[in-house]
VEXKE-576314 format. One record per residue (C-alpha): residue number from 1; z, y negated, x negated. Coordinates in steps of 0.001 Angstrom, whole numbers, m for minus. Layout:
residues N
@k->NUM w->Z v->Y u->X
...
end
This chain:
residues 338
@k->1 w->226870 v->m111368 u->m199702
@k->2 w->225820 v->m113176 u->m196231
@k->3 w->226277 v->m116802 u->m195866
@k->4 w->227645 v->m118234 u->m192823
@k->5 w->224473 v->m120236 u->m192099
@k->6 w->222645 v->m116650 u->m191619
@k->7 w->221330 v->m117328 u->m188233
@k->8 w->219331 v->m120712 u->m189360
@k->9 w->217529 v->m118365 u->m192018
@k->10 w->214304 v->m116725 u->m191239
@k->11 w->214470 v->m113112 u->m191775
@k->12 w->211675 v->m110429 u->m191199
@k->13 w->213490 v->m107006 u->m191630
@k->14 w->216715 v->m106121 u->m190563
@k->15 w->218657 v->m102874 u->m190981
@k->16 w->221793 v->m102034 u->m188547
@k->17 w->223962 v->m98978 u->m190040
@k->18 w->225103 v->m97818 u->m186537
@k->19 w->227352 v->m94801 u->m185804
@k->20 w->227548 v->m91287 u->m185439
@k->21 w->227242 v->m90640 u->m181687
@k->22 w->225870 v->m92078 u->m178722
@k->23 w->229296 v->m93422 u->m176916
@k->24 w->229872 v->m95327 u->m180361
@k->25 w->226826 v->m96906 u->m180627
@k->26 w->226804 v->m98007 u->m177005
@k->27 w->230345 v->m99369 u->m178069
@k->28 w->228001 v->m101814 u->m180645
@k->29 w->225450 v->m102938 u->m178044
@k->30 w->227150 v->m106106 u->m177483
@k->31 w->227096 v->m106910 u->m181054
@k->32 w->223477 v->m105521 u->m181685
@k->33 w->222192 v->m107379 u->m178752
@k->34 w->223325 v->m110717 u->m180000
@k->35 w->221341 v->m109951 u->m183449
@k->36 w->218537 v->m109020 u->m181437
@k->37 w->218595 v->m112456 u->m179590
@k->38 w->219149 v->m114418 u->m182682
@k->39 w->215875 v->m112755 u->m184389
@k->40 w->213739 v->m112254 u->m181506
@k->41 w->210686 v->m111710 u->m183969
@k->42 w->212221 v->m109765 u->m186809
@k->43 w->211781 v->m105976 u->m187413
@k->44 w->214848 v->m104195 u->m186570
@k->45 w->215670 v->m100684 u->m187835
@k->46 w->218726 v->m98787 u->m187276
@k->47 w->220435 v->m95892 u->m189031
@k->48 w->222218 v->m93396 u->m186955
@k->49 w->223635 v->m90158 u->m186988
@k->50 w->222098 v->m86964 u->m185713
@k->51 w->224025 v->m86693 u->m182537
@k->52 w->222683 v->m90563 u->m181651
@k->53 w->219093 v->m89762 u->m181835
@k->54 w->218704 v->m90659 u->m178355
@k->55 w->220162 v->m93748 u->m178297
@k->56 w->217546 v->m94955 u->m180769
@k->57 w->214612 v->m93213 u->m179054
@k->58 w->212485 v->m95666 u->m176959
@k->59 w->214874 v->m98232 u->m177395
@k->60 w->213038 v->m101560 u->m177456
@k->61 w->215491 v->m102980 u->m179477
@k->62 w->214300 v->m101121 u->m182980
@k->63 w->211185 v->m100672 u->m184555
@k->64 w->212320 v->m97530 u->m186529
@k->65 w->215364 v->m95498 u->m186154
@k->66 w->216783 v->m93346 u->m189698
@k->67 w->218968 v->m90505 u->m189145
@k->68 w->221929 v->m90156 u->m191638
@k->69 w->222712 v->m86572 u->m192165
@k->70 w->225702 v->m85918 u->m194346
@k->71 w->224478 v->m82423 u->m194524
@k->72 w->221184 v->m83694 u->m196054
@k->73 w->219965 v->m85196 u->m199899
@k->74 w->221843 v->m88537 u->m199551
@k->75 w->219761 v->m89596 u->m202764
@k->76 w->216193 v->m89013 u->m200232
@k->77 w->218171 v->m91132 u->m197485
@k->78 w->218720 v->m94011 u->m200108
@k->79 w->215399 v->m93919 u->m201340
@k->80 w->213912 v->m94188 u->m197910
@k->81 w->215678 v->m97291 u->m197331
@k->82 w->215212 v->m98806 u->m200626
@k->83 w->211549 v->m98666 u->m199713
@k->84 w->211753 v->m101307 u->m197025
@k->85 w->213471 v->m104164 u->m198826
@k->86 w->215439 v->m105734 u->m195915
@k->87 w->216267 v->m109021 u->m195794
@k->88 w->219477 v->m108634 u->m193913
@k->89 w->221846 v->m105033 u->m193678
@k->90 w->224658 v->m105276 u->m191103
@k->91 w->226892 v->m102261 u->m191935
@k->92 w->228977 v->m101387 u->m188716
@k->93 w->229816 v->m98154 u->m190252
@k->94 w->231589 v->m99715 u->m193018
@k->95 w->229781 v->m97454 u->m195814
@k->96 w->228780 v->m98286 u->m199402
@k->97 w->225414 v->m97627 u->m198137
@k->98 w->224356 v->m101570 u->m198304
@k->99 w->225113 v->m101404 u->m202161
@k->100 w->222968 v->m98837 u->m202326
@k->101 w->219608 v->m100564 u->m201002
@k->102 w->217653 v->m103465 u->m201614
@k->103 w->218821 v->m106123 u->m199410
@k->104 w->218909 v->m109626 u->m199711
@k->105 w->221761 v->m110113 u->m197590
@k->106 w->224393 v->m107789 u->m196927
@k->107 w->226900 v->m108083 u->m194217
@k->108 w->230044 v->m105740 u->m194126
@k->109 w->233400 v->m105605 u->m192643
@k->110 w->235855 v->m103533 u->m194765
@k->111 w->238670 v->m106466 u->m194670
@k->112 w->237999 v->m107190 u->m191183
@k->113 w->238069 v->m103516 u->m190005
@k->114 w->241357 v->m103091 u->m191991
@k->115 w->243070 v->m106080 u->m190316
@k->116 w->241909 v->m106334 u->m186743
@k->117 w->243727 v->m105471 u->m183787
@k->118 w->242910 v->m101426 u->m182498
@k->119 w->245335 v->m100728 u->m179910
@k->120 w->244826 v->m103240 u->m177155
@k->121 w->241648 v->m104821 u->m178015
@k->122 w->238631 v->m103143 u->m176381
@k->123 w->236210 v->m101811 u->m179310
@k->124 w->232992 v->m103456 u->m178047
@k->125 w->234999 v->m106591 u->m178038
@k->126 w->236939 v->m105988 u->m181571
@k->127 w->233269 v->m105346 u->m183142
@k->128 w->231816 v->m108117 u->m181660
@k->129 w->234690 v->m110635 u->m183419
@k->130 w->233248 v->m109355 u->m186571
@k->131 w->230050 v->m110773 u->m186265
@k->132 w->230997 v->m113796 u->m184145
@k->133 w->231438 v->m116173 u->m187311
@k->134 w->227765 v->m115027 u->m188268
@k->135 w->225768 v->m115220 u->m185311
@k->136 w->228051 v->m116765 u->m182311
@k->137 w->229676 v->m115463 u->m179295
@k->138 w->228212 v->m112975 u->m177183
@k->139 w->228781 v->m111357 u->m174103
@k->140 w->231426 v->m108225 u->m173812
@k->141 w->229012 v->m105823 u->m171851
@k->142 w->227537 v->m102930 u->m172556
@k->143 w->223742 v->m102283 u->m172738
@k->144 w->221274 v->m99742 u->m172507
@k->145 w->217721 v->m100783 u->m172262
@k->146 w->215273 v->m98227 u->m171069
@k->147 w->211971 v->m98213 u->m169352
@k->148 w->211512 v->m98163 u->m165695
@k->149 w->209273 v->m95131 u->m165586
@k->150 w->212502 v->m93012 u->m165961
@k->151 w->213911 v->m94643 u->m162576
@k->152 w->210937 v->m93870 u->m160799
@k->153 w->210804 v->m90587 u->m162086
@k->154 w->214690 v->m89940 u->m160816
@k->155 w->213672 v->m91610 u->m157466
@k->156 w->210668 v->m88956 u->m157124
@k->157 w->213035 v->m86221 u->m158217
@k->158 w->215808 v->m87327 u->m155678
@k->159 w->213317 v->m87364 u->m152738
@k->160 w->211711 v->m83907 u->m153764
@k->161 w->215261 v->m81923 u->m153710
@k->162 w->216582 v->m83906 u->m150644
@k->163 w->218554 v->m86980 u->m151829
@k->164 w->217836 v->m89934 u->m150144
@k->165 w->218724 v->m93539 u->m151830
@k->166 w->220450 v->m94471 u->m148662
@k->167 w->222834 v->m91594 u->m148954
@k->168 w->226053 v->m92088 u->m151012
@k->169 w->225725 v->m90529 u->m154604
@k->170 w->228354 v->m89722 u->m156393
@k->171 w->227933 v->m88238 u->m159887
@k->172 w->230433 v->m85847 u->m161208
@k->173 w->230937 v->m85746 u->m165348
@k->174 w->233571 v->m83295 u->m165879
@k->175 w->232590 v->m82568 u->m169818
@k->176 w->233683 v->m83912 u->m172851
@k->177 w->233049 v->m82947 u->m176648
@k->178 w->236951 v->m82696 u->m176959
@k->179 w->238351 v->m80102 u->m174029
@k->180 w->241914 v->m81740 u->m174524
@k->181 w->240040 v->m84860 u->m172666
@k->182 w->238410 v->m82812 u->m169765
@k->183 w->240070 v->m83138 u->m166123
@k->184 w->240599 v->m79543 u->m164723
@k->185 w->237682 v->m78424 u->m163045
@k->186 w->239787 v->m76969 u->m160141
@k->187 w->240421 v->m80536 u->m159535
@k->188 w->236699 v->m82115 u->m159680
@k->189 w->235928 v->m79137 u->m157044
@k->190 w->238726 v->m80164 u->m154404
@k->191 w->237912 v->m84113 u->m155208
@k->192 w->233814 v->m83281 u->m154556
@k->193 w->234927 v->m81567 u->m151139
@k->194 w->237245 v->m84430 u->m149991
@k->195 w->234236 v->m86630 u->m150719
@k->196 w->231906 v->m84716 u->m148668
@k->197 w->234190 v->m84598 u->m145857
@k->198 w->235081 v->m88044 u->m146012
@k->199 w->231788 v->m89657 u->m146856
@k->200 w->229533 v->m87155 u->m146490
@k->201 w->228315 v->m87780 u->m150177
@k->202 w->225559 v->m86005 u->m152435
@k->203 w->227177 v->m84922 u->m155332
@k->204 w->225223 v->m84629 u->m158582
@k->205 w->226804 v->m82825 u->m161392
@k->206 w->225899 v->m83848 u->m165098
@k->207 w->226626 v->m82470 u->m168368
@k->208 w->224892 v->m81712 u->m171767
@k->209 w->223373 v->m78543 u->m172793
@k->210 w->226548 v->m77297 u->m173909
@k->211 w->228116 v->m77697 u->m170678
@k->212 w->225573 v->m75909 u->m168686
@k->213 w->227903 v->m73163 u->m168128
@k->214 w->230844 v->m75923 u->m167045
@k->215 w->228586 v->m77777 u->m164283
@k->216 w->226832 v->m74264 u->m163036
@k->217 w->230773 v->m72950 u->m162356
@k->218 w->231702 v->m76245 u->m160540
@k->219 w->228618 v->m76009 u->m158565
@k->220 w->229233 v->m72707 u->m157816
@k->221 w->233149 v->m73166 u->m156920
@k->222 w->232056 v->m76025 u->m154294
@k->223 w->229440 v->m73963 u->m152865
@k->224 w->227794 v->m76707 u->m150545
@k->225 w->224298 v->m77672 u->m149995
@k->226 w->225146 v->m81061 u->m151217
@k->227 w->225593 v->m80337 u->m154512
@k->228 w->223153 v->m80804 u->m157191
@k->229 w->223561 v->m79488 u->m160805
@k->230 w->221956 v->m81631 u->m163531
@k->231 w->223737 v->m80263 u->m166563
@k->232 w->221631 v->m79745 u->m169279
@k->233 w->218349 v->m80871 u->m167642
@k->234 w->218169 v->m84627 u->m168383
@k->235 w->217653 v->m86775 u->m171501
@k->236 w->219539 v->m89827 u->m171828
@k->237 w->217148 v->m92199 u->m170410
@k->238 w->216950 v->m89440 u->m167513
@k->239 w->220848 v->m89396 u->m167195
@k->240 w->220989 v->m93279 u->m167507
@k->241 w->218571 v->m93857 u->m164333
@k->242 w->220673 v->m91218 u->m162373
@k->243 w->223920 v->m93269 u->m163128
@k->244 w->222022 v->m96608 u->m162218
@k->245 w->220722 v->m95296 u->m158809
@k->246 w->224317 v->m93660 u->m158006
@k->247 w->227220 v->m95445 u->m155623
@k->248 w->229584 v->m94017 u->m157975
@k->249 w->230232 v->m91983 u->m161480
@k->250 w->233477 v->m90219 u->m161804
@k->251 w->233709 v->m89336 u->m165515
@k->252 w->236188 v->m88148 u->m168056
@k->253 w->236286 v->m90396 u->m171208
@k->254 w->233071 v->m89521 u->m172861
@k->255 w->229869 v->m91196 u->m173964
@k->256 w->228559 v->m90692 u->m170306
@k->257 w->230895 v->m92671 u->m169006
@k->258 w->230119 v->m95703 u->m171323
@k->259 w->226786 v->m95098 u->m170532
@k->260 w->227549 v->m95354 u->m166870
@k->261 w->228934 v->m98703 u->m167682
@k->262 w->225921 v->m100015 u->m169492
@k->263 w->223545 v->m99377 u->m166571
@k->264 w->225902 v->m101157 u->m164311
@k->265 w->227290 v->m98076 u->m162355
@k->266 w->230805 v->m97977 u->m160679
@k->267 w->232897 v->m96182 u->m162478
@k->268 w->236373 v->m94159 u->m162021
@k->269 w->237135 v->m93175 u->m165553
@k->270 w->240108 v->m90143 u->m166126
@k->271 w->242134 v->m90931 u->m169243
@k->272 w->244478 v->m88457 u->m171004
@k->273 w->244654 v->m88203 u->m174522
@k->274 w->243043 v->m91353 u->m175373
@k->275 w->243138 v->m95078 u->m174968
@k->276 w->241813 v->m97076 u->m172239
@k->277 w->242874 v->m100391 u->m173566
@k->278 w->240441 v->m99594 u->m176799
@k->279 w->237920 v->m97494 u->m175263
@k->280 w->238060 v->m97512 u->m171440
@k->281 w->235046 v->m98422 u->m169114
@k->282 w->233612 v->m101885 u->m169488
@k->283 w->232024 v->m102655 u->m166155
@k->284 w->232512 v->m105097 u->m163002
@k->285 w->233508 v->m102038 u->m160548
@k->286 w->235355 v->m99504 u->m162782
@k->287 w->238866 v->m97764 u->m162310
@k->288 w->241178 v->m96050 u->m164989
@k->289 w->243039 v->m92981 u->m163587
@k->290 w->245794 v->m92125 u->m166047
@k->291 w->249252 v->m90256 u->m165824
@k->292 w->252354 v->m92567 u->m166023
@k->293 w->253545 v->m90297 u->m168977
@k->294 w->255850 v->m91883 u->m171424
@k->295 w->253422 v->m91483 u->m174432
@k->296 w->250739 v->m93558 u->m172812
@k->297 w->248652 v->m94752 u->m174168
@k->298 w->247866 v->m92071 u->m176493
@k->299 w->248146 v->m92527 u->m180328
@k->300 w->247568 v->m89082 u->m181100
@k->301 w->245091 v->m87599 u->m179176
@k->302 w->244290 v->m84318 u->m180672
@k->303 w->247441 v->m83567 u->m182258
@k->304 w->248921 v->m83466 u->m178483
@k->305 w->252835 v->m81590 u->m178922
@k->306 w->252773 v->m81203 u->m175320
@k->307 w->249666 v->m79602 u->m174738
@k->308 w->247922 v->m82448 u->m172683
@k->309 w->250521 v->m82525 u->m169773
@k->310 w->248767 v->m86284 u->m169340
@k->311 w->245668 v->m84654 u->m167991
@k->312 w->247343 v->m81938 u->m166242
@k->313 w->249644 v->m84727 u->m164244
@k->314 w->246750 v->m86215 u->m162727
@k->315 w->246252 v->m85343 u->m159000
@k->316 w->243503 v->m85102 u->m156731
@k->317 w->245049 v->m87700 u->m154780
@k->318 w->245368 v->m90134 u->m157830
@k->319 w->241358 v->m89980 u->m158245
@k->320 w->240424 v->m89897 u->m154644
@k->321 w->242328 v->m93146 u->m153749
@k->322 w->240119 v->m95081 u->m156453
@k->323 w->236908 v->m93707 u->m155470
@k->324 w->237443 v->m94732 u->m152077
@k->325 w->238196 v->m98275 u->m152907
@k->326 w->234640 v->m98304 u->m154373
@k->327 w->232930 v->m96011 u->m151620
@k->328 w->234546 v->m98011 u->m148429
@k->329 w->232771 v->m101232 u->m150084
@k->330 w->229555 v->m99076 u->m149763
@k->331 w->230227 v->m97673 u->m146120
@k->332 w->230968 v->m101563 u->m145022
@k->333 w->227281 v->m102154 u->m146186
@k->334 w->228287 v->m104707 u->m149091
@k->335 w->225993 v->m105147 u->m152352
@k->336 w->227877 v->m104949 u->m155547
@k->337 w->227006 v->m107411 u->m158267
@k->338 w->226086 v->m105260 u->m161278
end
């Protein structure tokens, strides 16, 4: 289906079948970047789920993106792909889509997916190992390429609302699609107050449109002029710029946490019912905070029998000490290698 010397064959049209949400696709970026670098002149399209559209919009790696929506006609979706006649299809979804479309070469990973180590190996590294026999070894680092215009836009916004780049800027990301992974909002409030007290930080709260109520509640509970609520007010590129310009991002286990890593922001990630060995922050300046509960790292996640006690046991002090490790470097005027 796909020869081992595929990188020596000239290809003009490549289809990558990606995943459903932004966070999962960010974990694919080391592998996608390797393919992009191998075929610099090729036209590369990507299939993504409806919740991952912002990952593909304006992404310079891709010529086109195609949304795979299970609620819509599969036949129309396949017909659209068949019309392109791709030279190579790389399926990270491990679906049967490649077998329905006209593609000269097909690269799927059913066997590797079944037998690969899924607990102590980071997901991005695991996926990269799938393509190494064909494209060689790549760097295990997340990426999110976006236009510098967004960074300039956020700088102008910061200046307008009273945030200076010389300020210590801390971002709180208190949301998450699965509520069991959310650290209590009351603890985020206490943490923010401590950071303002110790470092005189400017605090930005981020979240999706569905999390606007949460971010607004936290802002009101902190009730300080140093707090700025960006919940539901940014697209993914603007959010990436905010993270890149910040000195620290404090986040639950979410796609936004991976975005912060992808743009090189220092991260303190709060983990409860999930596995940081597989899904933890992948950046040089990052820490994982978790409780030393017997069932860590979690193997059941949403099927928790003790009502997510792991998250409840994480104290403000637990998170604060790792924030201080990062922010003390800022205070001393040292430069992070991002």
